[in-house]
C-alpha positions in Angstrom: -117.8 -142.9 -218.7 -120.5 -141.3 -216.5 -119.5 -143.5 -213.6 -116.0 -143.0 -214.1 -116.8 -139.4 -213.6 -119.5 -139.7 -210.9 -117.2 -141.5 -208.4 -114.7 -138.9 -208.2 -117.2 -136.2 -207.7 -118.5 -138.1 -204.5 -115.1 -138.8 -203.1 -114.4 -134.9 -203.9 -117.8 -133.7 -202.0 -116.6 -136.0 -198.7 -113.5 -133.3 -198.3 -115.6 -130.0 -199.0 -116.4 -127.5 -196.0 -119.6 -128.0 -194.4 -120.8 -125.0 -196.1 -120.2 -126.3 -199.2 -122.2 -129.5 -198.7 -125.4 -127.6 -198.4 -126.0 -128.1 -194.3 -127.7 -125.7 -192.6 -127.2 -125.1 -188.5 -128.7 -122.6 -186.1 -127.3 -121.1 -183.0 -128.8 -119.6 -179.7 -126.0 -117.3 -178.1 -126.5 -116.3 -174.3 -124.8 -113.8 -172.4 -124.1 -114.0 -168.4 -123.4 -111.1 -166.5 -122.8 -110.8 -162.6 -125.2 -113.0 -160.9 -128.6 -112.9 -162.0 -128.1 -110.2 -164.3 -128.6 -110.5 -168.0 -126.8 -107.9 -170.2 -128.6 -107.0 -173.5 -126.6 -108.1 -176.6 -126.8 -107.9 -180.1 -124.6 -109.4 -183.0 -122.2 -106.9 -184.8 -120.8 -109.1 -187.3 -121.1 -113.1 -187.9 -118.3 -113.7 -190.7 -117.7 -116.9 -192.3 -114.3 -117.8 -193.2 -114.7 -116.6 -197.0 -115.8 -113.2 -195.7 -119.4 -113.5 -195.9 -121.2 -111.5 -193.1 -124.5 -113.6 -192.0 -125.8 -111.4 -189.4 -128.6 -111.0 -191.3 -129.9 -114.3 -190.2 -130.1 -113.4 -186.7 -132.5 -112.1 -184.7 -131.8 -110.8 -181.4 -129.1 -113.7 -180.2 -130.4 -116.5 -182.5 -129.4 -117.1 -185.6 -131.2 -119.3 -188.0 -130.8 -121.3 -191.6 -127.1 -120.5 -191.3 -124.4 -122.5 -193.4 -122.6 -124.9 -191.1 -118.9 -123.9 -190.7 -116.2 -121.7 -189.0 -117.3 -117.9 -188.2 -115.9 -115.6 -186.2 -118.1 -112.9 -184.5 -118.7 -109.8 -182.2 -121.4 -109.1 -180.0 -122.4 -105.2 -179.1 -124.3 -104.1 -176.3 -127.9 -103.3 -178.0 -128.9 -100.6 -175.1 -126.4 -98.2 -175.7 -123.9 -97.1 -178.3 -120.2 -98.1 -177.0 -117.1 -99.8 -178.1 -117.0 -101.1 -174.5 -117.9 -104.4 -173.3 -117.7 -106.0 -176.9 -117.3 -110.0 -176.9 -115.3 -111.0 -180.0 -115.1 -115.4 -180.5 -114.8 -117.7 -182.8 -117.2 -120.7 -183.4 -117.4 -123.7 -185.5 -121.2 -124.6 -186.4 -121.8 -128.2 -186.9 -125.3 -129.0 -185.1 -128.8 -128.2 -186.1 -129.4 -126.8 -182.9 -126.3 -125.4 -181.2 -126.0 -123.3 -178.1 -123.1 -121.2 -176.8 -123.0 -119.2 -173.4 -120.6 -116.1 -173.1 -119.4 -114.4 -170.0 -119.4 -110.5 -170.4 -116.7 -108.2 -168.7 -117.7 -108.0 -164.8 -115.4 -105.4 -164.2 -117.9 -102.9 -166.2 -121.2 -101.7 -165.3 -122.8 -100.3 -168.3 -126.3 -98.9 -168.5 -128.2 -96.2 -170.5 -126.9 -93.7 -167.6 -123.3 -94.2 -168.0 -120.1 -96.7 -167.7 -118.2 -97.3 -164.7 -115.6 -99.9 -163.4 -116.2 -102.3 -160.7 -113.7 -103.3 -158.4 -113.7 -107.1 -158.6 -110.8 -108.0 -156.4 -111.3 -110.9 -153.9 -111.1 -109.6 -150.1 -108.4 -111.8 -148.6 -110.4 -111.9 -145.2 -113.6 -113.2 -147.0 -114.4 -116.9 -145.9 -117.3 -118.9 -146.8 -117.6 -121.4 -144.1 -120.4 -123.8 -143.3 -121.0 -126.8 -141.3 -122.7 -130.3 -142.1 -125.0 -131.7 -139.6 -125.9 -135.4 -138.9 -123.2 -137.3 -140.6 -121.1 -139.7 -138.4 -117.4 -139.6 -138.1 -116.7 -142.6 -141.0 -119.6 -140.7 -143.4 -117.3 -137.4 -142.8 -114.0 -138.8 -143.6 -115.2 -139.9 -147.3 -117.4 -136.4 -147.5 -116.1 -133.2 -149.6 -117.6 -130.2 -150.5 -117.6 -128.6 -154.2 -118.3 -124.6 -154.9 -119.0 -124.8 -158.3 -119.2 -121.1 -160.3 -122.6 -121.0 -162.3 -121.5 -118.2 -164.8 -117.8 -119.4 -165.2 -118.3 -123.2 -164.6 -115.1 -123.4 -161.9 -115.3 -125.5 -159.5 -113.0 -125.6 -156.0 -113.5 -128.5 -153.6 -112.4 -128.8 -150.0 -112.4 -131.7 -147.4 -114.5 -131.7 -144.2 -113.2 -131.7 -141.0 -114.1 -134.2 -138.2 -116.6 -132.0 -136.8 -118.3 -131.6 -140.1 -116.6 -127.8 -140.9 -115.4 -126.6 -144.2 -114.4 -123.6 -145.5 -113.4 -121.8 -149.0 -111.2 -118.5 -148.6 -111.7 -115.6 -151.1 -114.2 -116.7 -153.7 -114.7 -114.5 -156.6 -118.0 -112.7 -156.2 -120.4 -115.0 -158.4 -123.4 -117.1 -158.2 -122.5 -120.7 -156.8 -124.0 -124.2 -156.4 -122.8 -125.6 -153.3 -122.7 -129.5 -153.5 -122.2 -131.9 -150.4 -120.6 -135.2 -152.4 -119.4 -138.9 -151.3 -118.2 -141.5 -154.0 -120.9 -142.0 -156.4 -123.2 -139.7 -154.7 -124.7 -136.4 -154.0 -125.9 -135.7 -150.5 -127.2 -132.2 -151.0 -127.2 -129.0 -153.0 -127.3 -125.3 -152.2 -127.4 -122.2 -154.3 -126.0 -119.1 -153.2 -124.3 -115.9 -154.4 -120.8 -114.5 -153.3 -120.7 -110.4 -153.1 -117.3 -110.6 -151.5 -118.5 -107.3 -149.7 -120.6 -108.5 -146.8 -119.5 -110.8 -144.2 -121.4 -114.4 -144.7 -122.9 -116.2 -142.2 -122.3 -119.8 -141.7 -123.9 -122.0 -143.8 -125.4 -125.2 -141.9 -126.9 -128.0 -144.0 -128.6 -130.8 -142.1 -127.9 -134.6 -143.4 -129.7 -136.5 -140.7 -131.5 -139.6 -142.0 -135.2 -139.0 -141.7 
């Protein structure tokens, strides 16, 4: 009789939500601003599907001993009292050490001195251009350049001309990694910041073999 009761209980436990299974997860949240800016945020609420608010388990943007499962949460600015710049998301916690990076509103500049809107439209006349040196013509034909935005993880790619030239038109202001690629390998990487305000100087990358 005990065995008959025990087996259905095991089967039922397999379909219980993660919270009910007693597992604990942790979460570290990071918020990216414009360029290298790290805007200060705090957790406003962190609610499970049954309405429990686990915000008390957070110290800063790191939460410990959180029952694994699905949550909705909201981040607030920690340096000023404002309804602007709030970030609301939903997340499923399933790892003992989970990380999440979010992007703050890049059209707002929020400081203890006040709040202002930023003009983030990109200039159509802004061209990021450069030249690869030291490549043979056969190598140039199989080479391309990737521009990877660090905060948004959005990538753009262009081919290289026979003279080793490349151009990216009107990139959004952001921090980027510029990658020079061939099939199966990376030839070079450069870090750069695009402001959209200043005329960029040409990027020269020397790939001449040593």
